[in-house]
DSSP file (Angstrom, degrees, kcal/mol; ACC not computed):
  #  RESIDUE AA STRUCTURE BP1 BP2  ACC     N-H-->O    O-->H-N    N-H-->O    O-->H-N    TCO  KAPPA ALPHA  PHI   PSI    X-CA   Y-CA   Z-CA
    1    1 A M              0   0    0      0, 0.0     2,-0.3     0, 0.0    58,-0.2   0.000 360.0 360.0 360.0 127.2   66.8  -31.3   77.9
    2    2 A K  E     -A   58   0A   0     56,-2.7    56,-3.0    58,-0.2     2,-0.4  -0.806 360.0-131.6-111.8 158.9   67.9  -28.1   76.4
    3    3 A R  E     -A   57   0A   0     -2,-0.3     2,-0.4    54,-0.2    54,-0.2  -0.913  21.2-168.7-109.9 132.6   65.9  -24.9   75.9
    4    4 A L  E     -A   56   0A   0     52,-3.0    52,-2.3    -2,-0.4     2,-0.3  -0.939   5.3-178.4-120.8 143.9   65.9  -23.0   72.6
    5    5 A A  E     +A   55   0A   0     92,-0.5    92,-2.9    -2,-0.4     2,-0.3  -0.996   8.6 159.5-138.7 145.9   64.6  -19.6   71.7
    6    6 A F  E     -AB  54  96A   0     48,-1.9    48,-3.4    -2,-0.3     2,-0.3  -0.978  27.2-128.1-156.5 163.8   64.5  -17.7   68.5
    7    7 A K  E     -AB  53  95A   0     88,-2.1    88,-1.9    -2,-0.3     2,-0.3  -0.893  19.2-177.7-119.8 151.7   62.6  -14.8   66.9
    8    8 A M  E     -AB  52  94A   0     44,-2.3    44,-2.7    -2,-0.3     2,-0.5  -0.809  26.2-114.0-135.8 175.7   60.8  -14.5   63.6
    9    9 A Y  E     -A   51   0A   0     84,-0.5    76,-2.7    76,-0.4     2,-0.3  -0.951  19.1-156.9-128.0 116.1   59.0  -11.7   61.9
   10   10 A L  B     -D   84   0B   0     40,-3.0    74,-0.3    -2,-0.5     2,-0.1  -0.682  26.5-114.1 -88.5 139.9   55.3  -11.5   61.2
   11   11 A N    >   -     0   0    0     72,-2.6     3,-1.5    -2,-0.3     4,-0.1  -0.431  47.6 -82.8 -69.6 148.9   53.9   -9.3   58.4
   12   12 A E  T 3  S+     0   0    0      1,-0.2    -1,-0.1     2,-0.1    37,-0.0  -0.210 112.3  12.0 -52.3 133.7   51.8   -6.4   59.5
   13   13 A G  T 3  S+     0   0    0     -3,-0.1    -1,-0.2     1,-0.1     4,-0.2   0.625  95.1 108.3  77.3  14.5   48.2   -7.2   60.2
   14   14 A Q    <>  +     0   0    0     -3,-1.5     4,-2.7     1,-0.1     5,-0.2   0.263  36.8 107.6-109.1  11.8   48.6  -11.0   60.1
   15   15 A K  H  > S+     0   0    0      1,-0.2     4,-2.6     2,-0.2     5,-0.2   0.938  82.4  45.0 -56.0 -51.9   48.2  -11.8   63.8
   16   16 A E  H  > S+     0   0    0      1,-0.2     4,-2.6     2,-0.2    -1,-0.2   0.904 114.9  47.5 -62.7 -42.2   44.7  -13.4   63.5
   17   17 A E  H  > S+     0   0    0     -4,-0.2     4,-2.5     2,-0.2    -1,-0.2   0.898 111.4  51.4 -66.2 -39.7   45.7  -15.5   60.4
   18   18 A Y  H  X S+     0   0    0     -4,-2.7     4,-1.9     2,-0.2    -2,-0.2   0.935 112.7  45.7 -61.0 -46.9   48.9  -16.6   62.1
   19   19 A Q  H  X S+     0   0    0     -4,-2.6     4,-2.6    -5,-0.2    -2,-0.2   0.917 111.5  52.9 -62.3 -43.8   47.0  -17.7   65.2
   20   20 A K  H  X S+     0   0    0     -4,-2.6     4,-1.2     1,-0.2    -2,-0.2   0.932 109.5  47.8 -58.2 -48.2   44.3  -19.4   63.0
   21   21 A R  H  < S+     0   0    0     -4,-2.5    -1,-0.2     1,-0.2    -2,-0.2   0.876 114.1  46.6 -64.5 -37.0   46.9  -21.5   61.1
   22   22 A H  H >< S+     0   0    0     -4,-1.9     3,-1.4     1,-0.2    -1,-0.2   0.830 107.1  56.7 -75.7 -30.3   48.7  -22.5   64.3
   23   23 A N  H 3< S+     0   0    0     -4,-2.6    -1,-0.2     1,-0.3    -2,-0.2   0.766 112.9  43.7 -66.4 -23.4   45.4  -23.4   66.0
   24   24 A E  T 3< S+     0   0    0     -4,-1.2    -1,-0.3    -5,-0.2    -2,-0.2  -0.076  85.4 166.2-108.7  30.6   44.8  -25.8   63.0
   25   25 A I    <   -     0   0    0     -3,-1.4    -3,-0.1     1,-0.1    -4,-0.0  -0.156  46.9-100.7 -52.3 139.0   48.4  -27.1   63.0
   26   26 A W    >>  -     0   0    0      1,-0.1     4,-2.3    -5,-0.1     3,-0.7  -0.394  22.5-134.2 -64.7 132.6   48.6  -30.2   60.9
   27   27 A P  H 3> S+     0   0    0      0, 0.0     4,-2.5     0, 0.0     5,-0.2   0.870 106.1  54.5 -56.0 -38.5   48.6  -33.4   62.9
   28   28 A E  H 3> S+     0   0    0      2,-0.2     4,-1.8     1,-0.2     5,-0.1   0.823 108.5  49.0 -68.3 -29.2   51.5  -34.9   60.9
   29   29 A L  H <> S+     0   0    0     -3,-0.7     4,-2.5     2,-0.2    -1,-0.2   0.913 111.1  49.1 -72.8 -43.7   53.6  -31.7   61.7
   30   30 A K  H  X S+     0   0    0     -4,-2.3     4,-2.3     1,-0.2    -2,-0.2   0.909 111.7  50.0 -59.9 -42.3   52.8  -32.0   65.4
   31   31 A K  H  X S+     0   0    0     -4,-2.5     4,-2.7    -5,-0.2    -1,-0.2   0.919 109.5  51.0 -62.2 -44.9   53.8  -35.7   65.3
   32   32 A L  H  X S+     0   0    0     -4,-1.8     4,-1.7     2,-0.2    -2,-0.2   0.921 109.9  49.9 -59.1 -45.9   57.1  -34.9   63.6
   33   33 A L  H  <>S+     0   0    0     -4,-2.5     5,-2.5     1,-0.2     4,-0.2   0.930 112.6  46.5 -59.9 -46.4   57.9  -32.2   66.2
   34   34 A K  H ><5S+     0   0    0     -4,-2.3     3,-1.6     1,-0.2    -1,-0.2   0.911 111.2  51.7 -63.6 -42.1   57.2  -34.6   69.1
   35   35 A E  H 3<5S+     0   0    0     -4,-2.7    -1,-0.2     1,-0.3    -2,-0.2   0.800 105.7  56.5 -64.8 -27.9   59.2  -37.4   67.5
   36   36 A A  T 3<5S-     0   0    0     -4,-1.7    26,-0.3    -5,-0.2    -1,-0.3   0.467 125.3-103.7 -82.0  -1.5   62.1  -35.0   67.0
   37   37 A G  T < 5S+     0   0    0     -3,-1.6    22,-2.0     1,-0.3     2,-0.4   0.590  70.9 147.2  93.0  11.1   62.1  -34.3   70.8
   38   38 A V  E   < +C   58   0A   0     -5,-2.5     2,-0.3    20,-0.2    -1,-0.3  -0.684  16.1 159.3 -84.2 129.5   60.4  -30.9   70.7
   39   39 A S  E     +C   57   0A   0     18,-3.1    18,-3.0    -2,-0.4    -5,-0.0  -0.932  51.2  28.0-141.7 166.9   58.2  -30.2   73.7
   40   40 A E  E    S+     0   0A   0     -2,-0.3     2,-0.7    16,-0.2    -1,-0.2   0.911  73.6 178.8  46.2  52.9   56.7  -27.1   75.4
   41   41 A Y  E     +     0   0A   0     15,-0.2     2,-0.4    -3,-0.1    15,-0.2  -0.772   2.7 171.4 -90.0 116.4   56.8  -25.2   72.2
   42   42 A S  E     -C   55   0A   0     13,-3.1    13,-3.0    -2,-0.7     2,-0.4  -0.951  18.5-163.7-125.9 146.1   55.4  -21.6   72.6
   43   43 A I  E     -C   54   0A   0     -2,-0.4     2,-0.3    11,-0.2    11,-0.2  -0.998   9.6-169.8-129.8 129.0   55.3  -18.7   70.3
   44   44 A F  E     -C   53   0A   0      9,-3.3     9,-3.1    -2,-0.4     2,-0.5  -0.844  12.1-139.9-115.8 152.3   54.6  -15.1   71.6
   45   45 A L  E     -C   52   0A   0     -2,-0.3     2,-0.9     7,-0.2     7,-0.2  -0.956   4.3-152.9-117.3 126.9   53.9  -12.0   69.6
   46   46 A D  E >>> -C   51   0A   0      5,-2.8     4,-2.3    -2,-0.5     5,-0.9  -0.862  15.2-164.2 -89.5 103.8   55.3   -8.5   70.4
   47   47 A E  T 345S+     0   0    0     -2,-0.9    -1,-0.1     1,-0.2   -32,-0.1   0.690  81.8  61.5 -69.0 -18.9   52.5   -6.5   68.7
   48   48 A E  T 345S+     0   0    0      1,-0.1    -1,-0.2     3,-0.1    -2,-0.0   0.832 123.3  18.3 -73.7 -31.3   54.5   -3.3   68.7
   49   49 A T  T <45S-     0   0    0     -3,-0.9    -2,-0.2     2,-0.2    -1,-0.1   0.522  96.1-124.8-116.2  -9.1   57.2   -4.8   66.5
   50   50 A N  T  <5 +     0   0    0     -4,-2.3   -40,-3.0     1,-0.3     2,-0.5   0.739  60.0 149.0  62.5  25.2   55.5   -7.8   64.9
   51   51 A I  E   < -AC   9  46A   0     -5,-0.9    -5,-2.8   -42,-0.2     2,-0.5  -0.791  39.3-146.8 -91.1 129.9   58.3   -9.9   66.2
   52   52 A L  E     -AC   8  45A   0    -44,-2.7   -44,-2.3    -2,-0.5     2,-0.5  -0.823   7.4-156.8 -93.5 130.9   57.4  -13.5   67.1
   53   53 A F  E     -AC   7  44A   0     -9,-3.1    -9,-3.3    -2,-0.5     2,-0.4  -0.951  11.6-166.2-110.0 120.9   59.4  -15.0   70.1
   54   54 A A  E     -AC   6  43A   0    -48,-3.4   -48,-1.9    -2,-0.5     2,-0.4  -0.873   8.2-178.4-112.3 141.1   59.5  -18.8   70.1
   55   55 A F  E     +AC   5  42A   0    -13,-3.0   -13,-3.1    -2,-0.4     2,-0.3  -0.997   8.4 163.7-135.6 139.3   60.6  -21.0   72.9
   56   56 A Q  E     -A    4   0A   0    -52,-2.3   -52,-3.0    -2,-0.4     2,-0.4  -0.994  31.6-131.5-152.4 151.5   60.9  -24.8   73.0
   57   57 A K  E     -AC   3  39A   0    -18,-3.0   -18,-3.1    -2,-0.3     2,-0.4  -0.855  28.5-165.9 -99.5 141.7   62.4  -27.6   75.0
   58   58 A V  E     -AC   2  38A   0    -56,-3.0   -56,-2.7    -2,-0.4     2,-0.5  -0.991  17.0-161.8-134.6 128.4   64.3  -30.2   73.1
   59   59 A S  S    S+     0   0    0    -22,-2.0     2,-0.2    -2,-0.4     3,-0.2  -0.946  72.1  21.3-102.7 128.2   65.6  -33.6   74.0
   60   60 A G  S    S-     0   0    0     -2,-0.5   -58,-0.2     1,-0.1    -2,-0.1  -0.689 109.7 -55.9 108.6-168.7   68.2  -34.7   71.6
   61   61 A G  S    S+     0   0    0     -2,-0.2    -1,-0.1     2,-0.0   -24,-0.1   0.612 107.4  43.1 -90.3 -13.2   70.4  -32.7   69.2
   62   62 A G        -     0   0    0    -26,-0.3     2,-0.3    -3,-0.2     3,-0.1   0.303  55.1-162.1-109.3-132.1   67.9  -30.7   67.2
   63   63 A G    >   -     0   0    0      1,-0.1     3,-1.8   -25,-0.1     4,-0.1  -0.885  55.4 -63.7 157.9 177.8   64.8  -28.7   67.4
   64   64 A S  G >  S+     0   0    0     -2,-0.3     3,-1.5     1,-0.3    -1,-0.1   0.827 127.8  63.2 -60.8 -30.8   62.2  -27.4   65.1
   65   65 A Q  G 3  S+     0   0    0      1,-0.3     3,-0.4     2,-0.1    -1,-0.3   0.640  98.0  57.4 -69.7 -13.0   64.7  -25.3   63.2
   66   66 A N  G <  S+     0   0    0     -3,-1.8     3,-0.3     1,-0.2    -1,-0.3   0.265  87.8  76.1-100.1  11.4   66.6  -28.5   62.2
   67   67 A L    X   +     0   0    0     -3,-1.5     3,-1.9     1,-0.2     6,-0.3   0.209  55.4 113.7-105.8  14.4   63.7  -30.2   60.4
   68   68 A G  T 3   +     0   0    0     -3,-0.4    -1,-0.2     1,-0.3    -2,-0.1   0.630  66.6  65.5 -64.9 -15.4   63.7  -28.1   57.2
   69   69 A Q  T 3  S+     0   0    0     -3,-0.3    -1,-0.3     4,-0.1     2,-0.2   0.593  82.8  97.4 -82.0  -9.8   64.7  -31.0   55.0
   70   70 A T  S <> S-     0   0    0     -3,-1.9     4,-2.1     1,-0.1     5,-0.2  -0.521  77.2-130.9 -83.1 148.5   61.4  -32.8   55.7
   71   71 A E  H  > S+     0   0    0      1,-0.2     4,-2.2     2,-0.2     5,-0.2   0.873 106.3  54.9 -63.2 -39.0   58.6  -32.6   53.2
   72   72 A I  H  > S+     0   0    0      1,-0.2     4,-2.3     2,-0.2    -1,-0.2   0.937 109.7  45.3 -62.2 -47.6   56.1  -31.7   55.9
   73   73 A V  H  > S+     0   0    0     -6,-0.3     4,-2.9     1,-0.2    -1,-0.2   0.893 111.0  53.5 -66.2 -39.1   58.1  -28.7   57.2
   74   74 A Q  H  X S+     0   0    0     -4,-2.1     4,-2.1     1,-0.2    -1,-0.2   0.898 109.9  48.0 -62.5 -39.2   58.7  -27.5   53.7
   75   75 A R  H  X S+     0   0    0     -4,-2.2     4,-2.3     2,-0.2    -2,-0.2   0.901 111.5  50.7 -65.9 -40.0   55.0  -27.6   53.0
   76   76 A W  H  X S+     0   0    0     -4,-2.3     4,-1.9     2,-0.2    -2,-0.2   0.930 109.0  51.3 -62.0 -46.1   54.3  -25.7   56.3
   77   77 A W  H  X S+     0   0    0     -4,-2.9     4,-1.2     1,-0.2     3,-0.3   0.932 110.7  47.9 -57.2 -46.5   56.9  -23.0   55.4
   78   78 A K  H  < S+     0   0    0     -4,-2.1     3,-0.5     1,-0.2     4,-0.3   0.903 110.1  53.2 -61.6 -40.9   55.2  -22.5   52.0
   79   79 A N  H  < S+     0   0    0     -4,-2.3     3,-0.3     1,-0.2    -1,-0.2   0.820 115.9  39.7 -61.6 -32.5   51.8  -22.3   53.8
   80   80 A M  H >X S+     0   0    0     -4,-1.9     3,-1.9    -3,-0.3     4,-0.6   0.549  89.5  93.3 -94.1  -9.6   53.1  -19.6   56.1
   81   81 A S  T 3< S+     0   0    0     -4,-1.2     3,-0.2    -3,-0.5    -1,-0.2   0.688  78.1  59.6 -65.3 -19.5   55.2  -17.7   53.6
   82   82 A D  T 34 S+     0   0    0     -4,-0.3    -1,-0.3    -3,-0.3    -2,-0.1   0.590 110.7  40.0 -84.5  -8.2   52.5  -15.2   52.7
   83   83 A I  T <4 S+     0   0    0     -3,-1.9   -72,-2.6     1,-0.1     2,-0.3   0.408 115.7  38.8-120.8   1.8   52.1  -13.9   56.3
   84   84 A M  B  < S-D   10   0B   0     -4,-0.6     2,-0.3   -74,-0.3   -74,-0.2  -0.963  90.2 -85.2-146.4 164.7   55.7  -13.7   57.6
   85   85 A Q        +     0   0    0    -76,-2.7     8,-2.3    -2,-0.3   -76,-0.4  -0.544  54.6 179.0 -72.1 130.9   59.2  -12.8   56.4
   86   86 A T  B     -E   92   0C   0     -2,-0.3     2,-0.1     6,-0.3     5,-0.1  -0.874  27.9-117.4-132.2 163.1   60.9  -15.7   54.8
   87   87 A N    >   -     0   0    0      4,-3.2     3,-2.1    -2,-0.3     6,-0.1  -0.321  51.2 -86.5 -84.9 176.7   64.1  -16.7   53.1
   88   88 A E  T 3  S+     0   0    0      1,-0.3    -1,-0.0     2,-0.1    -2,-0.0   0.785 130.9  53.7 -58.9 -28.7   64.2  -17.8   49.4
   89   89 A D  T 3  S-     0   0    0      2,-0.1    -1,-0.3     1,-0.0   -11,-0.1   0.264 121.0-108.3 -89.9  13.0   63.4  -21.4   50.4
   90   90 A N  S <  S+     0   0    0     -3,-2.1    -2,-0.1     1,-0.3   -10,-0.1   0.354  74.5 140.2  74.9  -2.4   60.3  -20.2   52.3
   91   91 A S        -     0   0    0      1,-0.1    -4,-3.2    -5,-0.1    -1,-0.3  -0.437  63.2 -98.2 -65.9 145.6   61.9  -20.9   55.7
   92   92 A P  B     -E   86   0C   0      0, 0.0     2,-0.6     0, 0.0    -6,-0.3  -0.375  33.1-111.0 -64.7 140.4   61.1  -18.2   58.2
   93   93 A V        +     0   0    0     -8,-2.3   -84,-0.5   -84,-0.2     2,-0.3  -0.634  56.6 170.4 -65.2 119.3   63.7  -15.5   58.7
   94   94 A S  E     -B    8   0A   0     -2,-0.6     2,-0.5   -86,-0.2   -86,-0.2  -0.976  31.1-155.4-140.5 152.0   64.7  -16.4   62.2
   95   95 A V  E     -B    7   0A   0    -88,-1.9   -88,-2.1    -2,-0.3     2,-0.2  -0.989  22.8-129.9-127.9 121.1   67.4  -15.4   64.7
   96   96 A E  E     -B    6   0A   0     -2,-0.5   -90,-0.3   -90,-0.2   -92,-0.0  -0.480  23.1-143.8 -68.5 140.0   68.5  -17.8   67.4
   97   97 A L        -     0   0    0    -92,-2.9   -92,-0.5    -2,-0.2     2,-0.2  -0.917   9.3-129.8-110.5 128.3   68.6  -16.1   70.8
   98   98 A P        -     0   0    0      0, 0.0     2,-0.4     0, 0.0   -94,-0.1  -0.511  24.4-116.9 -75.2 142.0   71.2  -16.9   73.4
   99   99 A E        +     0   0    0     -2,-0.2     3,-0.1     1,-0.1   -96,-0.0  -0.652  36.4 170.8 -77.2 128.6   70.0  -17.7   76.9
  100  100 A V        +     0   0    0     -2,-0.4     2,-0.3     1,-0.3    -1,-0.1   0.487  65.5  20.0-116.5  -8.5   71.3  -15.1   79.4
  101  101 A F        +     0   0    0      2,-0.0    -1,-0.3     0, 0.0     2,-0.3  -0.951  56.6 175.8-159.7 141.9   69.3  -16.1   82.4
  102  102 A Y        -     0   0    0     -2,-0.3     2,-0.4    -3,-0.1    -3,-0.0  -0.972   5.1-173.1-147.5 132.9   67.4  -19.2   83.7
  103  103 A M              0   0    0     -2,-0.3    -2,-0.0     1,-0.1     0, 0.0  -0.993 360.0 360.0-126.4 125.2   65.7  -19.8   87.0
  104  104 A E              0   0    0     -2,-0.4    -1,-0.1     0, 0.0     0, 0.0   0.433 360.0 360.0 -90.2 360.0   64.3  -23.2   87.8
């Protein structure tokens, strides 16, 4: 099991809408993530900077960031593109973060 972390960028004033959409996450997207080996997926918000910090455990080679070729994820990206910074393909602008400390 590996641990992945990355950051994304929420648009100003979109905290409640971001939370609402994730509270209503599509069942087929949740199923896809679990089937891809993603577990313990958390996203935190730094309200001073609007930076989202995401953490997930992954069994296997990928993670949520590697599912962009699927139709479900592409629809999710489009659904989220109005409230966060995105690339031209609607994928969230994200930066992988290297792990520098871990305590079990």
